[in-house]
C-alpha positions as CSV (number, residue, x, y, z in Angstrom):
1,X,66.3,53.7,76.4
2,X,66.0,55.0,79.8
3,X,62.9,55.1,81.9
4,X,62.3,58.9,81.2
5,X,62.6,58.2,77.6
6,X,59.7,55.5,78.0
7,X,57.5,57.6,80.1
8,X,58.2,60.8,78.0
9,X,57.2,58.6,74.9
10,X,54.0,57.8,76.4
11,X,53.3,61.2,77.4
12,X,53.9,62.4,73.9
13,X,57.1,64.2,74.6
14,X,59.3,62.0,72.7
15,X,62.9,63.2,72.5
16,X,62.0,66.1,74.7
17,X,61.7,63.7,77.6
18,X,65.5,63.7,78.5
19,X,65.5,67.4,78.6
20,X,62.5,67.8,80.7
21,X,64.0,67.8,84.3
22,X,60.5,67.5,86.0
23,X,60.1,64.0,84.3
24,X,63.2,62.8,86.0
25,X,62.0,64.2,89.3
26,X,58.6,62.2,88.8
27,X,60.6,59.4,88.0
28,X,62.9,59.6,90.8
29,X,59.7,59.8,93.3
30,X,58.5,56.8,91.8
31,X,61.4,54.7,91.8
32,X,63.0,56.0,95.3
33,X,59.8,56.1,97.4
34,X,59.4,53.6,99.7
35,X,56.6,51.0,98.0
36,X,57.2,52.4,94.6
37,X,54.4,53.9,92.8
38,X,51.9,52.5,95.3
39,X,53.7,54.0,98.3
40,X,53.9,57.5,96.8
41,X,50.2,57.5,95.9
42,X,49.2,56.3,99.5
43,X,51.2,59.3,100.8
44,X,49.0,61.7,98.5
45,X,45.9,59.6,99.8
46,X,46.9,60.1,103.7
47,X,46.9,63.8,102.8
48,X,43.3,63.8,101.9
49,X,43.7,63.8,98.0
50,X,42.1,60.0,97.6
51,X,39.8,61.2,95.1
52,X,42.2,62.8,92.7
53,X,44.5,59.9,92.9
54,X,41.8,57.4,92.1
55,X,41.0,59.6,89.1
56,X,44.5,59.4,87.9
57,X,44.4,55.6,88.0
58,X,40.6,55.4,86.8
59,X,39.5,55.4,83.0
60,X,37.7,58.8,83.5
61,X,39.0,62.4,83.5
62,X,42.2,63.1,85.7
63,X,41.4,65.4,88.4
64,X,44.1,68.1,89.0
65,X,46.0,68.8,91.9
66,X,47.7,72.1,93.0
67,X,51.4,73.1,94.0
68,X,50.0,73.2,97.5
69,X,48.5,69.7,97.6
70,X,52.0,68.6,96.3
71,X,54.0,70.3,99.2
72,X,51.5,68.9,101.6
73,X,51.8,65.3,100.3
74,X,55.7,65.4,99.9
75,X,56.4,67.6,102.6
76,X,58.6,70.9,102.4
77,X,62.0,69.3,102.9
78,X,61.5,66.7,100.2
79,X,60.0,69.5,97.8
80,X,63.0,71.9,98.8
81,X,65.5,69.0,97.9
82,X,64.0,68.3,94.6
83,X,63.8,71.9,93.7
84,X,67.4,72.3,94.5
85,X,68.4,69.3,92.3
86,X,66.2,70.9,89.6
87,X,67.7,74.3,89.9
88,X,64.3,75.9,90.1
89,X,62.1,77.6,92.9
90,X,60.2,75.7,95.5
91,X,56.9,77.0,93.8
92,X,58.0,76.0,90.3
93,X,59.0,72.4,91.4
94,X,55.5,71.9,93.1
95,X,53.7,73.2,90.1
96,X,55.5,71.1,87.6
97,X,54.8,68.0,89.6
98,X,51.3,68.9,90.2
99,X,51.0,69.2,86.5
100,X,52.9,66.1,85.6
101,X,52.2,63.2,88.3
102,X,48.5,63.0,87.4
103,X,49.7,62.1,83.6
104,X,52.4,59.8,84.5
105,X,50.0,57.9,86.8
106,X,47.5,58.2,84.2
107,X,49.6,56.4,81.7
108,X,50.7,53.8,83.9
109,X,47.4,52.6,84.8
110,X,45.7,52.5,81.2
111,X,43.1,49.7,82.6
112,X,41.9,51.6,85.4
113,X,44.1,49.9,87.8
114,X,47.9,49.9,88.7
115,X,49.7,46.9,87.6
116,X,50.9,44.3,89.8
117,X,54.7,44.5,90.4
118,X,57.8,46.5,91.6
119,X,59.4,49.7,90.5
120,X,58.7,51.9,87.6
121,X,60.5,50.1,85.0
122,X,58.1,46.9,85.9
123,X,55.1,49.3,85.6
124,X,56.2,50.7,82.1
125,X,57.2,47.4,80.7
126,X,53.8,46.0,81.6
127,X,52.3,49.0,79.8
128,X,54.0,48.8,77.0
129,X,53.2,45.0,76.6
């Protein structure tokens, strides 16, 4: 079972996870970003989205972000590269990531804080027990 399968199951998508290219994009962002998930979230915080990121990690309701927020945090070059890999428009990729990223972070921080450790697989293993 791959990382995308595990996260897909956490999000209630079950067998659809492999068919969801955006899930792969989110996991790729987490796995390949310098500093892993913490580094990626730091990038969003630096762009003024600290309250939103804190809500995803915390135990309350997740605050949404927009496609514009995703573009501001990731930069147009990285977002365009992701869109090309996914075979979708820049806007579709940004909108999809804006909808999915808060859910993934929420599921990876069930106790209201990010688990200590390295990459996405470590975080998933800690979540799954």
